[in-house]
Structures are given as C-alpha cells and as structure tokens.
py3Dmol code that shows the C-alpha trace and the ligand (Angstrom):
import py3Dmol

protein = """\
ATOM      1  CA  MET A   1       7.018 -15.756  26.010  1.00  0.00           C
ATOM      2  CA  LEU A   2       6.246 -12.255  25.133  1.00  0.00           C
ATOM      3  CA  ARG A   3       3.016 -11.693  23.280  1.00  0.00           C
ATOM      4  CA  TYR A   4       1.869  -8.484  21.858  1.00  0.00           C
ATOM      5  CA  VAL A   5      -1.134  -7.277  19.961  1.00  0.00           C
ATOM      6  CA  GLN A   6      -1.080  -6.321  16.468  1.00  0.00           C
ATOM      7  CA  HIS A   7      -3.593  -4.460  14.399  1.00  0.00           C
ATOM      8  CA  GLN A   8      -4.539  -4.398  10.801  1.00  0.00           C
ATOM      9  CA  LEU A   9      -6.769  -1.957   9.231  1.00  0.00           C
ATOM     10  CA  PHE A  10      -9.145  -2.942   6.432  1.00  0.00           C
ATOM     11  CA  SER A  11      -9.009  -0.649   3.402  1.00  0.00           C
ATOM     12  CA  TRP A  12     -12.228   1.367   3.165  1.00  0.00           C
ATOM     13  CA  ARG A  13     -12.601   0.826  -0.511  1.00  0.00           C
ATOM     14  CA  GLU A  14     -14.683  -2.192  -0.153  1.00  0.00           C
ATOM     15  CA  PHE A  15     -17.664  -0.416   1.501  1.00  0.00           C
ATOM     16  CA  LYS A  16     -17.636   2.523  -0.782  1.00  0.00           C
ATOM     17  CA  ARG A  17     -20.755   1.907  -2.597  1.00  0.00           C
ATOM     18  CA  SER A  18     -22.518  -0.355  -0.062  1.00  0.00           C
ATOM     19  CA  LEU A  19     -22.835   2.046   2.742  1.00  0.00           C
ATOM     20  CA  VAL A  20     -25.305   4.817   2.162  1.00  0.00           C
ATOM     21  CA  PHE A  21     -25.617   7.356   4.864  1.00  0.00           C
ATOM     22  CA  GLY A  22     -27.960   9.649   3.032  1.00  0.00           C
ATOM     23  CA  ALA A  23     -26.730  13.052   3.859  1.00  0.00           C
ATOM     24  CA  THR A  24     -23.521  14.859   3.301  1.00  0.00           C
ATOM     25  CA  PRO A  25     -21.463  14.112   6.463  1.00  0.00           C
ATOM     26  CA  LYS A  26     -21.285  16.956   9.043  1.00  0.00           C
ATOM     27  CA  ARG A  27     -18.355  19.115   9.098  1.00  0.00           C
ATOM     28  CA  TRP A  28     -17.149  18.206  12.575  1.00  0.00           C
ATOM     29  CA  LEU A  29     -16.987  14.581  11.311  1.00  0.00           C
ATOM     30  CA  ALA A  30     -14.393  15.499   8.674  1.00  0.00           C
ATOM     31  CA  GLY A  31     -10.928  14.926   9.578  1.00  0.00           C
ATOM     32  CA  THR A  32     -11.675  12.791  12.620  1.00  0.00           C
ATOM     33  CA  TRP A  33     -12.233   9.110  12.861  1.00  0.00           C
ATOM     34  CA  ILE A  34     -14.756   7.898  15.310  1.00  0.00           C
ATOM     35  CA  PRO A  35     -14.128   4.547  16.845  1.00  0.00           C
ATOM     36  CA  LEU A  36     -17.245   2.264  17.060  1.00  0.00           C
ATOM     37  CA  LYS A  37     -17.632  -0.902  19.247  1.00  0.00           C
ATOM     38  CA  THR A  38     -18.453  -4.104  17.484  1.00  0.00           C
ATOM     39  CA  TYR A  39     -20.524  -7.095  18.543  1.00  0.00           C
ATOM     40  CA  ARG A  40     -19.344 -10.428  17.130  1.00  0.00           C
ATOM     41  CA  ILE A  41     -21.661 -13.489  16.683  1.00  0.00           C
ATOM     42  CA  PHE A  42     -19.676 -16.484  15.919  1.00  0.00           C
ATOM     43  CA  PRO A  43     -20.760 -19.659  14.081  1.00  0.00           C
ATOM     44  CA  ASP A  44     -20.658 -21.611  17.257  1.00  0.00           C
ATOM     45  CA  GLY A  45     -23.051 -19.410  18.955  1.00  0.00           C
ATOM     46  CA  ARG A  46     -20.479 -17.447  21.062  1.00  0.00           C
ATOM     47  CA  ARG A  47     -21.157 -13.827  21.326  1.00  0.00           C
ATOM     48  CA  ILE A  48     -18.527 -11.294  22.305  1.00  0.00           C
ATOM     49  CA  GLY A  49     -18.737  -7.582  22.720  1.00  0.00           C
ATOM     50  CA  ASP A  50     -21.232  -4.987  23.483  1.00  0.00           C
ATOM     51  CA  PRO A  51     -24.713  -6.130  22.341  1.00  0.00           C
ATOM     52  CA  ASN A  52     -25.695  -2.529  21.781  1.00  0.00           C
ATOM     53  CA  ALA A  53     -22.532  -1.903  19.584  1.00  0.00           C
ATOM     54  CA  PRO A  54     -23.408  -0.052  16.384  1.00  0.00           C
ATOM     55  CA  VAL A  55     -21.471  -2.555  14.241  1.00  0.00           C
ATOM     56  CA  VAL A  56     -22.495  -6.244  14.293  1.00  0.00           C
ATOM     57  CA  LEU A  57     -20.383  -8.932  12.725  1.00  0.00           C
ATOM     58  CA  ASP A  58     -22.696 -11.900  12.286  1.00  0.00           C
ATOM     59  CA  PHE A  59     -20.649 -15.020  11.259  1.00  0.00           C
ATOM     60  CA  MET A  60     -23.784 -17.185  11.432  1.00  0.00           C
ATOM     61  CA  ARG A  61     -25.472 -15.346   8.806  1.00  0.00           C
ATOM     62  CA  ASN A  62     -22.294 -13.870   7.222  1.00  0.00           C
ATOM     63  CA  VAL A  63     -23.368 -10.325   7.310  1.00  0.00           C
ATOM     64  CA  ILE A  64     -22.111  -7.098   8.738  1.00  0.00           C
ATOM     65  CA  ARG A  65     -24.889  -4.958  10.109  1.00  0.00           C
ATOM     66  CA  VAL A  66     -24.336  -1.275  10.877  1.00  0.00           C
ATOM     67  CA  ARG A  67     -27.068  -0.037  13.176  1.00  0.00           C
ATOM     68  CA  GLN A  68     -28.363   3.340  13.958  1.00  0.00           C
ATOM     69  CA  VAL A  69     -27.538   4.722  10.610  1.00  0.00           C
ATOM     70  CA  CYS A  70     -28.630   8.382  10.169  1.00  0.00           C
ATOM     71  CA  ARG A  71     -31.152   8.394  13.019  1.00  0.00           C
ATOM     72  CA  ASN A  72     -31.206   6.692  16.313  1.00  0.00           C
ATOM     73  CA  GLN A  73     -34.190   4.479  15.445  1.00  0.00           C
ATOM     74  CA  PRO A  74     -34.055   0.927  16.706  1.00  0.00           C
ATOM     75  CA  ARG A  75     -34.589  -0.881  13.324  1.00  0.00           C
ATOM     76  CA  TYR A  76     -32.647   1.513  11.173  1.00  0.00           C
ATOM     77  CA  SER A  77     -29.743  -0.617  10.060  1.00  0.00           C
ATOM     78  CA  VAL A  78     -27.893  -1.428   6.984  1.00  0.00           C
ATOM     79  CA  GLU A  79     -26.675  -5.021   6.111  1.00  0.00           C
ATOM     80  CA  LEU A  80     -23.607  -5.684   4.111  1.00  0.00           C
ATOM     81  CA  PRO A  81     -22.094  -8.912   3.027  1.00  0.00           C
ATOM     82  CA  MET A  82     -19.330 -10.257   5.162  1.00  0.00           C
ATOM     83  CA  SER A  83     -16.197  -9.293   3.577  1.00  0.00           C
ATOM     84  CA  ARG A  84     -13.472 -11.915   2.673  1.00  0.00           C
ATOM     85  CA  TRP A  85     -10.927  -9.708   4.367  1.00  0.00           C
ATOM     86  CA  VAL A  86     -12.693 -10.258   7.690  1.00  0.00           C
ATOM     87  CA  LEU A  87     -12.969 -14.027   7.406  1.00  0.00           C
ATOM     88  CA  GLU A  88      -9.298 -14.260   6.297  1.00  0.00           C
ATOM     89  CA  ARG A  89      -8.239 -12.252   9.362  1.00  0.00           C
ATOM     90  CA  MET A  90     -10.401 -14.557  11.700  1.00  0.00           C
ATOM     91  CA  ILE A  91      -8.840 -17.651  10.194  1.00  0.00           C
ATOM     92  CA  GLU A  92      -5.397 -16.086  11.098  1.00  0.00           C
ATOM     93  CA  GLY A  93      -6.588 -15.667  14.682  1.00  0.00           C
ATOM     94  CA  GLY A  94      -7.658 -12.154  14.469  1.00  0.00           C
ATOM     95  CA  ASP A  95     -10.724 -10.426  15.961  1.00  0.00           C
ATOM     96  CA  ILE A  96     -12.581  -7.289  14.903  1.00  0.00           C
ATOM     97  CA  LYS A  97     -12.819  -5.577  18.230  1.00  0.00           C
ATOM     98  CA  PHE A  98     -13.631  -2.094  16.774  1.00  0.00           C
ATOM     99  CA  ALA A  99     -14.458  -0.193  13.698  1.00  0.00           C
ATOM    100  CA  LYS A 100     -13.906   3.362  12.689  1.00  0.00           C
ATOM    101  CA  VAL A 101     -16.044   5.752  10.792  1.00  0.00           C
ATOM    102  CA  GLY A 102     -14.960   8.759   9.195  1.00  0.00           C
ATOM    103  CA  VAL A 103     -14.777  10.847   5.925  1.00  0.00           C
ATOM    104  CA  ARG A 104     -12.506   9.992   3.086  1.00  0.00           C
ATOM    105  CA  ARG A 105     -12.640  12.001  -0.124  1.00  0.00           C
ATOM    106  CA  GLY A 106     -15.828  13.520   0.911  1.00  0.00           C
ATOM    107  CA  LYS A 107     -17.680  10.177   1.470  1.00  0.00           C
ATOM    108  CA  LEU A 108     -18.528   8.403   4.633  1.00  0.00           C
ATOM    109  CA  TYR A 109     -16.465   5.314   5.188  1.00  0.00           C
ATOM    110  CA  LEU A 110     -16.468   2.488   7.602  1.00  0.00           C
ATOM    111  CA  ALA A 111     -13.153   0.883   8.328  1.00  0.00           C
ATOM    112  CA  LEU A 112     -12.756  -2.280  10.201  1.00  0.00           C
ATOM    113  CA  VAL A 113      -9.714  -2.924  12.610  1.00  0.00           C
ATOM    114  CA  ALA A 114      -8.412  -6.461  13.181  1.00  0.00           C
ATOM    115  CA  GLU A 115      -6.540  -7.240  16.123  1.00  0.00           C
ATOM    116  CA  ARG A 116      -4.382 -10.328  16.709  1.00  0.00           C
ATOM    117  CA  LYS A 117      -2.039 -11.580  19.364  1.00  0.00           C
ATOM    118  CA  VAL A 118       1.133 -12.582  17.827  1.00  0.00           C
ATOM    119  CA  GLN A 119       4.358 -14.209  18.890  1.00  0.00           C
ATOM    120  CA  PRO A 120       7.170 -12.180  17.344  1.00  0.00           C
ATOM    121  CA  ILE A 121       8.980 -14.277  14.834  1.00  0.00           C
ATOM    122  CA  GLN A 122      12.383 -15.505  16.205  1.00  0.00           C
ATOM    123  CA  PRO A 123      14.814 -14.275  13.571  1.00  0.00           C
ATOM    124  CA  SER A 124      16.781 -17.113  11.783  1.00  0.00           C
ATOM    125  CA  GLY A 125      19.801 -15.082  10.635  1.00  0.00           C
ATOM    126  CA  TYR A 126      18.164 -14.218   7.345  1.00  0.00           C
ATOM    127  CA  ALA A 127      17.584 -10.614   6.321  1.00  0.00           C
ATOM    128  CA  LEU A 128      15.359  -9.209   3.657  1.00  0.00           C
ATOM    129  CA  VAL A 129      16.696  -5.959   2.454  1.00  0.00           C
ATOM    130  CA  ILE A 130      14.283  -3.786   0.522  1.00  0.00           C
ATOM    131  CA  ASP A 131      15.056  -0.726  -1.470  1.00  0.00           C
ATOM    132  CA  VAL A 132      11.955   1.047  -2.591  1.00  0.00           C
ATOM    133  CA  ASN A 133      12.188   3.398  -5.627  1.00  0.00           C
ATOM    134  CA  SER A 134       9.556   4.687  -7.977  1.00  0.00           C
ATOM    135  CA  TRP A 135       7.800   1.962 -10.141  1.00  0.00           C
ATOM    136  CA  LYS A 136      10.084   3.031 -12.904  1.00  0.00           C
ATOM    137  CA  HIS A 137      13.020   1.454 -11.153  1.00  0.00           C
ATOM    138  CA  GLY A 138      10.947  -0.841  -9.020  1.00  0.00           C
ATOM    139  CA  VAL A 139      11.585  -2.467  -5.686  1.00  0.00           C
ATOM    140  CA  ALA A 140      14.839  -4.143  -5.389  1.00  0.00           C
ATOM    141  CA  TRP A 141      15.206  -6.792  -2.780  1.00  0.00           C
ATOM    142  CA  ALA A 142      17.902  -9.040  -1.525  1.00  0.00           C
ATOM    143  CA  LEU A 143      17.692 -12.039   0.662  1.00  0.00           C
ATOM    144  CA  ILE A 144      20.778 -12.317   2.804  1.00  0.00           C
ATOM    145  CA  LYS A 145      22.129 -14.886   5.206  1.00  0.00           C
ATOM    146  CA  GLY A 146      24.941 -13.758   7.405  1.00  0.00           C
ATOM    147  CA  ASP A 147      27.245 -11.974   4.901  1.00  0.00           C
ATOM    148  CA  ARG A 148      26.118 -14.030   1.924  1.00  0.00           C
ATOM    149  CA  ILE A 149      23.665 -12.854  -0.593  1.00  0.00           C
ATOM    150  CA  VAL A 150      21.224 -15.804  -1.357  1.00  0.00           C
ATOM    151  CA  LYS A 151      19.049 -13.825  -3.868  1.00  0.00           C
ATOM    152  CA  TRP A 152      18.955 -10.403  -5.340  1.00  0.00           C
ATOM    153  CA  THR A 153      16.336  -9.146  -7.723  1.00  0.00           C
ATOM    154  CA  ARG A 154      14.133  -6.213  -8.844  1.00  0.00           C
ATOM    155  CA  GLU A 155      10.468  -6.097  -9.134  1.00  0.00           C
ATOM    156  CA  ARG A 156       8.759  -3.852 -11.532  1.00  0.00           C
ATOM    157  CA  PRO A 157       5.386  -3.389 -13.078  1.00  0.00           C
ATOM    158  CA  ASP A 158       4.986  -3.572 -16.843  1.00  0.00           C
ATOM    159  CA  LEU A 159       6.531  -0.346 -17.885  1.00  0.00           C
ATOM    160  CA  GLY A 160       5.584  -0.714 -21.532  1.00  0.00           C
ATOM    161  CA  TYR A 161       1.847  -0.940 -20.505  1.00  0.00           C
ATOM    162  CA  ILE A 162       2.211   2.029 -18.208  1.00  0.00           C
ATOM    163  CA  GLU A 163       3.752   4.210 -20.790  1.00  0.00           C
ATOM    164  CA  ARG A 164       1.404   3.150 -23.455  1.00  0.00           C
ATOM    165  CA  MET A 165      -1.672   3.905 -21.176  1.00  0.00           C
ATOM    166  CA  TYR A 166      -0.176   7.201 -20.071  1.00  0.00           C
ATOM    167  CA  SER A 167       0.437   8.478 -23.565  1.00  0.00           C
ATOM    168  CA  GLU A 168      -3.140   7.374 -24.532  1.00  0.00           C
ATOM    169  CA  LEU A 169      -4.324   9.407 -21.625  1.00  0.00           C
ATOM    170  CA  VAL A 170      -2.317  12.486 -22.629  1.00  0.00           C
ATOM    171  CA  GLY A 171      -3.780  12.204 -26.089  1.00  0.00           C
ATOM    172  CA  LEU A 172      -7.221  12.088 -24.917  1.00  0.00           C
ATOM    173  CA  GLU A 173      -6.686  14.883 -22.414  1.00  0.00           C
ATOM    174  CA  ARG A 174      -5.215  17.075 -25.138  1.00  0.00           C
ATOM    175  CA  LYS A 175      -8.314  16.467 -27.276  1.00  0.00           C
ATOM    176  CA  TYR A 176     -10.553  17.305 -24.411  1.00  0.00           C
ATOM    177  CA  GLY A 177      -8.551  20.606 -23.810  1.00  0.00           C
ATOM    178  CA  ILE A 178      -9.212  21.619 -27.417  1.00  0.00           C
ATOM    179  CA  LEU A 179     -12.962  20.900 -27.042  1.00  0.00           C
ATOM    180  CA  LYS A 180     -12.933  22.970 -23.814  1.00  0.00           C
ATOM    181  CA  ARG A 181     -11.306  25.967 -25.371  1.00  0.00           C
ATOM    182  CA  LEU A 182     -13.967  25.821 -28.061  1.00  0.00           C
ATOM    183  CA  GLY A 183     -16.558  25.708 -25.450  1.00  0.00           C
ATOM    184  CA  LEU A 184     -17.631  22.196 -26.591  1.00  0.00           C
ATOM    185  CA  HIS A 185     -16.786  20.122 -23.632  1.00  0.00           C
ATOM    186  CA  GLU A 186     -20.449  19.991 -22.457  1.00  0.00           C
ATOM    187  CA  THR A 187     -21.642  18.351 -25.626  1.00  0.00           C
ATOM    188  CA  LEU A 188     -22.361  14.743 -25.803  1.00  0.00           C
ATOM    189  CA  GLU A 189     -18.986  14.030 -27.538  1.00  0.00           C
ATOM    190  CA  GLY A 190     -17.147  16.095 -24.716  1.00  0.00           C
ATOM    191  CA  ARG A 191     -18.828  14.201 -22.071  1.00  0.00           C
ATOM    192  CA  LYS A 192     -18.049  10.883 -23.660  1.00  0.00           C
ATOM    193  CA  LEU A 193     -14.427  11.791 -23.977  1.00  0.00           C
ATOM    194  CA  TRP A 194     -14.421  12.863 -20.298  1.00  0.00           C
ATOM    195  CA  LEU A 195     -15.737   9.417 -19.172  1.00  0.00           C
ATOM    196  CA  LYS A 196     -13.194   7.742 -21.260  1.00  0.00           C
ATOM    197  CA  ILE A 197     -10.312   9.792 -19.688  1.00  0.00           C
ATOM    198  CA  LYS A 198     -11.736   8.976 -16.224  1.00  0.00           C
ATOM    199  CA  HIS A 199     -12.103   5.275 -16.931  1.00  0.00           C
ATOM    200  CA  LYS A 200      -8.495   5.044 -18.385  1.00  0.00           C
ATOM    201  CA  ARG A 201      -6.991   6.978 -15.417  1.00  0.00           C
ATOM    202  CA  ARG A 202      -8.925   4.598 -13.065  1.00  0.00           C
ATOM    203  CA  LYS A 203      -7.594   1.648 -14.938  1.00  0.00           C
ATOM    204  CA  LEU A 204      -3.950   2.684 -14.800  1.00  0.00           C
ATOM    205  CA  HIS A 205      -4.119   3.415 -11.062  1.00  0.00           C
ATOM    206  CA  LYS A 206      -5.942   0.105 -10.329  1.00  0.00           C
ATOM    207  CA  TYR A 207      -3.023  -1.728 -12.242  1.00  0.00           C
ATOM    208  CA  LEU A 208      -0.394  -0.098 -10.069  1.00  0.00           C
ATOM    209  CA  ARG A 209      -2.404  -0.639  -6.907  1.00  0.00           C
ATOM    210  CA  ASP A 210      -2.917  -4.279  -7.644  1.00  0.00           C
ATOM    211  CA  PHE A 211       0.873  -4.715  -8.552  1.00  0.00           C
ATOM    212  CA  ALA A 212       1.653  -3.106  -5.192  1.00  0.00           C
ATOM    213  CA  GLN A 213      -0.734  -5.328  -3.245  1.00  0.00           C
ATOM    214  CA  ARG A 214       0.617  -8.526  -4.892  1.00  0.00           C
ATOM    215  CA  LEU A 215       4.171  -7.501  -4.368  1.00  0.00           C
ATOM    216  CA  THR A 216       3.428  -6.844  -0.722  1.00  0.00           C
ATOM    217  CA  SER A 217       1.893 -10.100   0.100  1.00  0.00           C
ATOM    218  CA  ARG A 218       4.635 -12.069  -1.722  1.00  0.00           C
ATOM    219  CA  LEU A 219       7.410 -10.201   0.013  1.00  0.00           C
ATOM    220  CA  ALA A 220       5.602 -10.647   3.401  1.00  0.00           C
ATOM    221  CA  LYS A 221       5.114 -14.293   2.820  1.00  0.00           C
ATOM    222  CA  LYS A 222       8.837 -14.642   1.942  1.00  0.00           C
ATOM    223  CA  ALA A 223       9.921 -12.846   5.251  1.00  0.00           C
ATOM    224  CA  MET A 224       7.717 -15.209   7.170  1.00  0.00           C
ATOM    225  CA  LYS A 225       8.749 -18.435   5.589  1.00  0.00           C
ATOM    226  CA  ARG A 226      12.522 -17.705   6.131  1.00  0.00           C
ATOM    227  CA  ARG A 227      11.864 -15.899   9.477  1.00  0.00           C
ATOM    228  CA  THR A 228      13.926 -12.955   8.339  1.00  0.00           C
ATOM    229  CA  ARG A 229      14.209  -9.588   9.774  1.00  0.00           C
ATOM    230  CA  VAL A 230      13.255  -6.792   7.218  1.00  0.00           C
ATOM    231  CA  VAL A 231      15.316  -3.677   6.450  1.00  0.00           C
ATOM    232  CA  ILE A 232      13.531  -1.115   4.370  1.00  0.00           C
ATOM    233  CA  ASP A 233      14.961   1.873   2.636  1.00  0.00           C
ATOM    234  CA  ASP A 234      12.194   4.125   1.309  1.00  0.00           C
ATOM    235  CA  MET A 235      13.909   7.390   0.423  1.00  0.00           C
ATOM    236  CA  LEU A 236      11.155   8.352  -1.987  1.00  0.00           C
ATOM    237  CA  ASP A 237      12.303  11.966  -2.266  1.00  0.00           C
ATOM    238  CA  GLU A 238      15.533  10.812  -3.567  1.00  0.00           C
ATOM    239  CA  SER A 239      13.934   8.528  -6.158  1.00  0.00           C
ATOM    240  CA  ARG A 240      11.612  11.326  -7.276  1.00  0.00           C
ATOM    241  CA  ARG A 241      14.639  13.672  -7.780  1.00  0.00           C
ATOM    242  CA  GLU A 242      16.265  10.816  -9.716  1.00  0.00           C
ATOM    243  CA  LEU A 243      13.282  10.351 -11.986  1.00  0.00           C
ATOM    244  CA  LEU A 244      13.144  14.084 -12.801  1.00  0.00           C
ATOM    245  CA  GLU A 245      16.764  14.137 -13.602  1.00  0.00           C
ATOM    246  CA  GLU A 246      16.037  11.490 -16.261  1.00  0.00           C
ATOM    247  CA  ARG A 247      13.809  13.960 -17.924  1.00  0.00           C
ATOM    248  CA  ILE A 248      10.664  12.078 -17.394  1.00  0.00           C
ATOM    249  CA  SER A 249       7.665  14.392 -17.676  1.00  0.00           C
ATOM    250  CA  SER A 250       6.190  15.351 -14.321  1.00  0.00           C
ATOM    251  CA  GLY A 251       2.956  13.676 -15.239  1.00  0.00           C
ATOM    252  CA  LEU A 252       4.585  10.370 -15.934  1.00  0.00           C
ATOM    253  CA  ALA A 253       6.713  10.682 -12.780  1.00  0.00           C
ATOM    254  CA  LYS A 254       3.611  11.154 -10.794  1.00  0.00           C
ATOM    255  CA  VAL A 255       2.286   7.903 -12.286  1.00  0.00           C
ATOM    256  CA  TYR A 256       5.422   6.096 -11.363  1.00  0.00           C
ATOM    257  CA  PHE A 257       5.046   7.293  -7.963  1.00  0.00           C
ATOM    258  CA  SER A 258       1.382   6.627  -7.411  1.00  0.00           C
ATOM    259  CA  SER A 259       0.756   3.910  -4.845  1.00  0.00           C
ATOM    260  CA  VAL A 260       4.539   3.583  -3.933  1.00  0.00           C
ATOM    261  CA  ARG A 261       3.905   5.026  -0.482  1.00  0.00           C
ATOM    262  CA  HIS A 262       0.762   2.889  -0.256  1.00  0.00           C
ATOM    263  CA  PHE A 263       3.094  -0.143  -1.009  1.00  0.00           C
ATOM    264  CA  VAL A 264       5.257   0.700   1.956  1.00  0.00           C
ATOM    265  CA  GLU A 265       2.224   1.224   4.332  1.00  0.00           C
ATOM    266  CA  LEU A 266       0.714  -2.036   3.288  1.00  0.00           C
ATOM    267  CA  PHE A 267       3.874  -3.879   3.544  1.00  0.00           C
ATOM    268  CA  VAL A 268       4.623  -2.596   7.111  1.00  0.00           C
ATOM    269  CA  ASN A 269       0.985  -3.320   7.988  1.00  0.00           C
ATOM    270  CA  GLN A 270       1.431  -7.100   6.927  1.00  0.00           C
ATOM    271  CA  LEU A 271       4.766  -7.396   8.709  1.00  0.00           C
ATOM    272  CA  ARG A 272       3.268  -6.073  11.928  1.00  0.00           C
ATOM    273  CA  TRP A 273       0.395  -8.441  11.636  1.00  0.00           C
ATOM    274  CA  TYR A 274       2.516 -11.436  11.158  1.00  0.00           C
ATOM    275  CA  GLY A 275       5.073 -10.371  13.861  1.00  0.00           C
ATOM    276  CA  VAL A 276       7.952  -9.940  11.425  1.00  0.00           C
ATOM    277  CA  PRO A 277      10.616  -7.543  12.897  1.00  0.00           C
ATOM    278  CA  TYR A 278      11.407  -4.721  10.540  1.00  0.00           C
ATOM    279  CA  GLU A 279      13.164  -1.403  10.539  1.00  0.00           C
ATOM    280  CA  PHE A 280      13.737   1.539   8.312  1.00  0.00           C
ATOM    281  CA  LYS A 281      17.366   2.298   7.425  1.00  0.00           C
ATOM    282  CA  ARG A 282      18.971   4.679   5.199  1.00  0.00           C
ATOM    283  CA  LEU A 283      21.016   2.590   2.734  1.00  0.00           C
ATOM    284  CA  TYR A 284      22.815   4.801   0.236  1.00  0.00           C
ATOM    285  CA  SER A 285      22.866   4.100  -3.489  1.00  0.00           C
ATOM    286  CA  THR A 286      25.144   6.891  -4.657  1.00  0.00           C
ATOM    287  CA  ILE A 287      27.909   6.661  -1.991  1.00  0.00           C
ATOM    288  CA  CYS A 288      30.720   4.305  -2.433  1.00  0.00           C
ATOM    289  CA  PRO A 289      30.455   1.445   0.011  1.00  0.00           C
ATOM    290  CA  ARG A 290      34.241   0.831  -0.271  1.00  0.00           C
ATOM    291  CA  CYS A 291      35.621   4.357   0.465  1.00  0.00           C
ATOM    292  CA  GLY A 292      32.567   6.699   0.994  1.00  0.00           C
ATOM    293  CA  ALA A 293      33.234   8.841  -1.959  1.00  0.00           C
ATOM    294  CA  LYS A 294      30.357  10.093  -4.018  1.00  0.00           C
ATOM    295  CA  MET A 295      29.877   7.767  -7.116  1.00  0.00           C
ATOM    296  CA  LYS A 296      29.038   8.717 -10.591  1.00  0.00           C
ATOM    297  CA  GLU A 297      26.266   7.121 -12.577  1.00  0.00           C
ATOM    298  CA  LEU A 298      27.123   5.745 -15.948  1.00  0.00           C
ATOM    299  CA  PRO A 299      24.649   4.429 -18.495  1.00  0.00           C
ATOM    300  CA  SER A 300      22.300   1.532 -17.545  1.00  0.00           C
ATOM    301  CA  ARG A 301      22.478   2.431 -13.830  1.00  0.00           C
ATOM    302  CA  ILE A 302      26.044   1.346 -13.302  1.00  0.00           C
ATOM    303  CA  MET A 303      27.669   3.288 -10.491  1.00  0.00           C
ATOM    304  CA  LYS A 304      31.296   4.070 -10.618  1.00  0.00           C
ATOM    305  CA  CYS A 305      33.547   5.518  -7.771  1.00  0.00           C
ATOM    306  CA  GLU A 306      36.082   7.862  -9.198  1.00  0.00           C
ATOM    307  CA  ASN A 307      38.098   7.665  -6.083  1.00  0.00           C
ATOM    308  CA  CYS A 308      38.752   3.940  -5.748  1.00  0.00           C
ATOM    309  CA  ASN A 309      37.447   2.785  -9.254  1.00  0.00           C
ATOM    310  CA  PHE A 310      34.830   0.459  -7.769  1.00  0.00           C
ATOM    311  CA  SER A 311      31.836  -0.089 -10.019  1.00  0.00           C
ATOM    312  CA  VAL A 312      28.552  -1.834  -9.415  1.00  0.00           C
ATOM    313  CA  HIS A 313      24.928  -1.744 -10.379  1.00  0.00           C
ATOM    314  CA  ARG A 314      23.030   0.955  -8.676  1.00  0.00           C
ATOM    315  CA  ASP A 315      20.440  -1.261  -6.976  1.00  0.00           C
ATOM    316  CA  PHE A 316      23.157  -3.284  -5.534  1.00  0.00           C
ATOM    317  CA  VAL A 317      24.755  -0.438  -3.614  1.00  0.00           C
ATOM    318  CA  PRO A 318      22.274  -0.449  -0.849  1.00  0.00           C
ATOM    319  CA  VAL A 319      22.784  -4.156  -0.282  1.00  0.00           C
ATOM    320  CA  LEU A 320      26.577  -3.557   0.120  1.00  0.00           C
ATOM    321  CA  TRP A 321      25.791  -0.783   2.627  1.00  0.00           C
ATOM    322  CA  PHE A 322      23.601  -3.112   4.495  1.00  0.00           C
ATOM    323  CA  LEU A 323      26.168  -5.764   4.632  1.00  0.00           C
ATOM    324  CA  GLN A 324      28.717  -3.207   5.801  1.00  0.00           C
ATOM    325  CA  GLY A 325      26.420  -2.095   8.609  1.00  0.00           C
ATOM    326  CA  SER A 326      25.793  -5.633   9.830  1.00  0.00           C
ATOM    327  CA  ARG A 327      29.381  -6.550   9.999  1.00  0.00           C
TER     328      ARG A 327
END
"""
ligand_1 = """\
1
ZN
Zn 35.216 4.295 -3.715
"""
view = py3Dmol.view(width=600, height=400)
view.addModel(protein, "pdb")
view.setStyle({"model": 0}, {"cartoon": {"style": "trace"}})
view.addModel(ligand_1, "xyz")
view.setStyle({"model": 1}, {"stick": {}})
view.zoomTo()
view.show()
C-alpha cells in the first residue's frame, strides 16, 4: 500500500508574544525561512532527533525549549508552553521533525512543521464540490454521489455584523481624519480614538479568520467522513470583480475578501494532512451548462440563458458544470 508523507505547518501567531529575540532581526534573515532541527522527548522516555537541536519538544514536561536564542551560550534558552496544536498533531500520528524560523511582519517567528505518514483515502464515489467566493456570497458546497446531488448549501458569515462593524469603523476613521487635519491627532483624545480603531479592525478580522477556520475544519471532516474527493474552484479574481460590480465600496470589498485566500490555504493544508484527494478546477458560474452561451444575471443571483432559456441560481451553475465534466 502506498504511503506518503504529509506536512502541516503551524500558524506562527501563537508564538507571537512569547518569543523574544531581543534585537531587530538582521536583514539577511528577512525573506528567508531557516529550517531548524528538533529534538523530541516523549512521555515514555523515548528520545528522537539531534540532541543538540535548537528546538526541543519536551512532552514529559510539556514545554517547547528554544535554545541558543540570541547568543551561542549554552544555557541561553527560552521555554514556551507546549501548544495544543502540537499535541493534537501527535495524537493524529504526526511528528514535529523540524521547525522554521523567519520574519513575518517585521517580527521574528518560529513555525513548527508537523509530518505524518498517511494512507491516501480510497474515494467512495462521493465528491465534495466547493465554490469559493468572497465572504459576501460565501462558500457554496455540494455533496455529490455519482450524478445525484445529496446536499447543496452556502456558508456565509454574519453579513449584518460585518457591515455594522465596518460602518462603525468608517465613522471612527472619519472622525480621526478630522482630528488629524486639525493637527489634534496626537492629543489624548486622538490617541484614544486611534486605539479604538485598531481594536475594532482587529476584532473584525479575527471574526472572519475564526469563521474561515471553523468552516475549514467542518468541511475537511465532512470530506473525511464520506471519503470524498474534493474539487475546489477558487476564482477569486472573478468574485472580486463581481463584488465591485455590485457597487460595494472598495473598503468593504476588501473586508469581504480578507481571509478568503487564507481559507483556501488552510483547507488544502488539512485535506493533505488527512490524505483526502483534491483538485482545483475551473467551474463556470456565468456560462450556461446546457448550451455554453453566456448567461445573464437577474435579481437575487438568478442566472438566465438567453439562448436556451435555462435559468438557475448562480451558486448552482458550478455544480452543474462539475456534473457535466464527470459524466
Ligand atoms: Zn443555454
């Protein structure tokens, strides 16, 4: 049976505040990621890896030790709590054979790379077809068996919440702009306002990121449970154009796009990790699946073909294209 190795990369965010390297990273470090060896100490006493590795994962004491931080002094090390992510990967049969260190947004980051031997999932005849749009139109997915659509739905974050947050942000930014023009932005009031803006921005992006993360793991689990193959259409440029055609302000369009690409990356990462076969495929949403003519969009995202009169919901068109392709 074929076995191949899959990797999963830990998001750097968790180490952001806990790793202090003291100085601004050297310029040569920027833009490159340096692989570091790891040494693993398991609860049963097994030790694997290079004992002199700069990163030690100690599962006996549940800490991650980063050695030789800053200077090459023997006892100069930083201890971090063991991350839940690492423990979860271990339970799934993964191993952290190496880490990477590099610069992200001007700060030094440590990223852990989990590796796992997987048995590729034997497809069961099910397919999960996923059409990724902006968050405004969400992620439409269909579970298909043979040429039968078992389920079809669209997942979207809370648009009301997003739009409310966004308009509050715009209001605050406008106020800040006025203060700035008056030269009052460095006052206590100005600085308070700036902090408020930053906080709100962060909250909005966190909401979208969390939504993306939850959706990713839900869809990945679905794919595993049904042993589907996965087909993804992520024509994000097209959805961006579509959003702007709807006369949404470019600021809000940006919000609707934030973390969409991240969603696709996360999703693919998880599919690989679990050995779910996947492919990217262009599935049209504006071309008639019956006759190939360009379709016209009517209100409430209904697409109508003026050549053969076929009409259907826009999110459904990619599914029909998929079915046609698999016939
Ligand atoms: Zn047609």
